[in-house]
N, C-alpha and C positions, 0 to 999 in steps of 0.2 A: 317304276313302282313295282311292288310285289303284288300278290293276289293271283287268283286262279286264271285270269286272262293275261297275265304277264307274257310278253312276247307277241301278242296279237296287236296289229296296227290297224286302226280304223280311220278312214278319212270321213269327215263330217262336213256337209254343205247344207245350209238352211238357216232359218230364222226363228225367232220367238220361242216356242215351247216344245212341241211334240218331238221333233227330231233332236234338238239339243238335250231334252230330258232323257231320251233314249241313249244318246251319246254319253251323257254323264253317268248313267247307270253302268255302262260298259267301262268308263274310265275309273269309276269307283272300284270295280272288280279287277283293275290292274291293266286294262288295255291302254295302249298308247293312242289316244284320240287326238288327231290333228284337225283342228277346226279351220277350214278354208274360208276366209272372209273377204268380201269386196273392200274397196278402199275405205268406205265409210263404216264398215263393220256390220255385224248382226244388228238388225233393227232393235232387238231387245236391249242393246246397250243404251238406247234412248227412251225406253219405256218407263213410265211411272216417275218416281222421284229421281231426279238427275243425280243426286248425291245424298247419302246418309252417312255422315262421318267419313266422307271421301269415297264411298262405295256406291255403285249402282246395284242396289240389292236385288232387283229383278234379274238382271244378267248374272249376277254372282250365284243366285240360287239354282241356276241351271247349267253352269259351265265350269265348275271347279274341276281340278285334275286334268284339264285339257291343255293343249298347246295351240296357239293362234298363229296362222301364217296368212300373208296376203298373196293371192294369185288372181289375176284378172282373167277369168275364164272366157271372156268375150274376145280375147286376142289370140293370135296364133302362138305367141310366146307362152301365154297362160295355158293353152291346150297342151303344149309340149311339156310344160312343168307338171301338169296334171298327169300326163302319161308316165313321166318318170316316177312320180310319187306312187302311181298305181302299181308299178313294178314291185314296190316295197311293201304294199299294203295287202292285208287279208280281205278287207271289206271296205265298202263305201256306203255311208248312210246319208241319203239326201232327202230333204223335206222342202220341196218347191212344187210349183205347178207342173203337170206333165209336159206341157209344151216347152217350158224352160229347162226341165231336166233333159229332154231330148236335144234341144238346141245347144246346150252347153256340154253335150257329150258325157252325161253322167249316168249312162246305162251300161249294162254288161255288153251289149252289142258294140258299143263304141270302145270300151276299155279292154275287151278280151284280147285284142292284138298285143297289148302290153303285158297282160297277165291273165291267162286262161282260167286260173283258179280264183280270181277275185270274185267276191260276192257283192252284188249291187242291190241295196235295199232302197226302194222308192216308197216314201211315206207321203201319201197325197190325200186329198179330200175324198174323192170318189173313185179312185183307181187310176192306174197309169194309162189305161185305154178305155174306150167306150164312150157312149153318147154324153155322159155327164162328167167326163174327165176334166174338162176345162171350167166347170162351175166353180166360182169362188167359194171357199169353205173355211170357216173358222169354228172353233169348238162349240160355241153357243148355237150357231146355225145348225150344226150337225145334231146337237141335242134336240133341237126343235123338229128337224125333218125326220129323225129316226123314231120319235115318239116319247122321248124322256120327258120333255117339258109337259106334254099332255098327261103324263102319269104323275106329275109332281104338283103338290099344292092341294088346297081344300077343294072338294067336289063342287062347292057352291061359289068358289072364287076363280080367278083367272089361272091359266097354266103358269108355271114358274120354273126356275132353273135351280139346280142344287147349290150354286154359289161358288163353285170352284171349277177348274178346268178338267172335268172328268174324262172327256174325250181325248184331249191332248195327252194327258198323263198316261192313260191306259194304252193309247196308241204307241207312245214312245216305248213303253215296256214291251208291248207286243213286237214292235220292230226290232228291239234289242234281242229278244228271244229268237225270232226268226233268223236274225243275222248270225247268232252263235250256232244255231242248229245247222245252218247251211255251211258255215265255215268248218264245222266238225265233219260234215259230209266229205269235204275236201275236193269237190268237183267244180265249184264256182257256178255262177248263174245269176239270173234276175229274180228278185223277190218283190212282190207287189203287196203292200199293206196300205189300206185306206182307212181314214177316220170313220167313214160311214160304216164299213164292214165291222170294224172293231167294236163300235158302240152297239150296233145291231146285235152282234154275237152275245153281248152281255145281257141282252133281254131274253136269254135262253128260254126259261120256263114260261114266261109270259107269251113269247112267240109260239111256243109249242102248243099252248092252250088254244090259241086262235087257229093255228095251222091244222090241228087235229080235231077240233070241235067247234070252230067258229066262234069261240068265246072271246069277246073284246075285253081286254083288261081294263077295269074301271079305275078311276082315280079315287083313292080311299082317304077318308078323314084321318088326319094326324099321321099320314104315311103308313097306314095299316098294310100288312102283307096280304096278298090276294088269297093265300091258301092257309097259312098258319094263323090261329086265333087262340089267345091274344098275342099279337106281335106288332107293336106300334108305339107311338108316343102317347103318354097319358098326362093330363093336367092333374097336378097334385095340390096340396094345400099351399105349397110354395115351390114354384118351378115346374118343369116338365120332366117326366121319367120315361126312358126307353126300356121296354120290357119285351122279351122274346121268349115265348113258350112254345115248344113243339110237342114233346111226348106227353103221354098221359101221366107218367111219373112226375114230370116237371109240373104239370097242372096240379097234382095232389100236393106237392111241396109248396106251391104258391098258395093254395087254399089254406094250408096250415100257417104259412107265414103272415097272411093277412087276417088271421083269426076268423076264417070262414070255412072250417073243415066240412061243413054240411054241403058245400058246393062240390067237394071232391067226387062224391058218388051220385050227384044229381044227374039223372039220365039226360038232361038237356045239355050237360057239359062234360060228362065223364070220359068221352072218347074224342079223338081228333075230328072224326066226322061229325059228331054231335056238336062240337064247338063251332065248326064251320057252318053247319046248318042253322045254328042259333046265335050267329054272330051278333046281331043287333042287341038282343036281350042280354047276352053275356057282357058286352062292352059297356052297356048302360049300368049294369050292376057293379062291375069291376071299377068303372070310372068313378062312380059315387064313393066306393070304398077307399080308393087311393087318394081322394081329396081329404082324407082324415089325417094325413101327415105330410111332411115335406118330401120332396124328391130325394134329398140326401138321406133323410131318415129311412125311407123305404129301401134305398140302395144299401145302406148299412145293415138293414134287417134281412133283406132277401138274398144278398150275395152269399152269405155263409151257408145258405140252403142249396147252393149249387145252381142258382138261377142266373141267367144272363140279364143283367140289369144295370142301368147307369143313368145318373142325373145328367140332363142336357147342360153342357158347358160352352162357354165362349172359347174360341181358339186361344186367346191370350191367357185365360185361366188354365187351360191345358198345358200350355208351354211353361207356365210358372209353377206347375204342380209337381208333386212328388213322383208321379208315375213317369213323366218324361225325364226327370233327373235320375231316377232309378234305372231307366233304360239307356241312359247316356245318349239320348236322341238329339241333343243340341251340342254341337262341337264348335270350337274356336279355331279359326284359320289365321295364320300369320300372313299379312300382306304388306306391301310397301306403304300402303295408306294407313296401316294399323290393324288391330284385330278385327276379324269379321266373324259373326255368329251365324251359323246355318244349321239346317237339319242334317243329321247323319244319314248314311245309307241304311235302308231297312234290312239289308242282308248281312248276316253275321256268320263267320266261320270260326270253328273251334281252334284252328291252327294258324290263322292269319289275322293280324290286327289291321284294321282299316287305316288308310293313310289319306290325309286330306291336304291338298295343295291349293294355293290361291287360284281363283279364276284368272285366265290370261289377260294381260293388257293387249290392246288391239295390235295385232301383227307382231307380238312380242318375240315369237320364235321363228320368224321368217328366215333369218340367216342360219338358224340351227338346222332346219329340216329342208330348206329349199334344195332341189336337186343340183348336183355339181355343175351340170351343163349350163344352168341359168346364171352361174357365177363365173362362167368362163373356164371352169376346171376340166 
């Protein structure tokens, strides 16, 4: 494949989402990603619908543009094959428990004898070492332990979850970024990325407020931002509207757009600090005003004023909408089972067209990439 990472070879070992998503990001950018799978394959080959028009859509959504090989890493022969592949690879991305990573020799300490410049990225729940290293970890559990669930939902209701794999996806991207950075350095070494650390790091300003002033971030009604006001969801005459206002200039434009110019210079709301201090009163007044029209009507009325605003949509409506079509964010991949529709890479280059190949069939490329010694050569 072409792309900015063409010529970079990455070995991928792991299951489900975080590691494979990071590997797919690299593969979309042109890296030769070789997915090392056990005999029964990545667990995600069996997740969800077994088949939709002949495809396992869960697996397909995370593994396009890769090659699949079978290596039994629990055997001496498999370890020899891993070592031979390590000689040809720039990096290894592994997403397993720390004890399994070490047992299977998937660390820089184990592979450096084959290739001192190889980069080994371990993507784990709570870190490669330490007292919590072996704790079982999945996306939703990390969201709960870090504090995301406690920040999400109505203040008078139970904690809740965003409804998608926020930790796994962001951890996969972080691992891919770390891998590329270390490969560029050219020295080789071990990289430790944990789901816990990645999700915690994304709570940046909320954490800083507590660390520097003891302020516990509250759960806000309709997902309101802790500092910017108004910045949240609003119930309208039909549907919900997301509105995000930061500067005083934006506030004045909003006041004009909702036919309340008198609010623009009202001392209770005229400045960012005033709006923060008078949050409850402002939200009550604005919420009542926005119920005077539908979410779509407000969106069409306020966006031309340079305001960040959007009606709440279902994912299905977004995928069927003009914006996704205009951005070419859905692509068709030709596979042996027929056409497969998936989301495109979010990264665009002015001089390189993205290329999308089918997700690999189980062990499809074993004979193509298996080291010569394992074939008696």
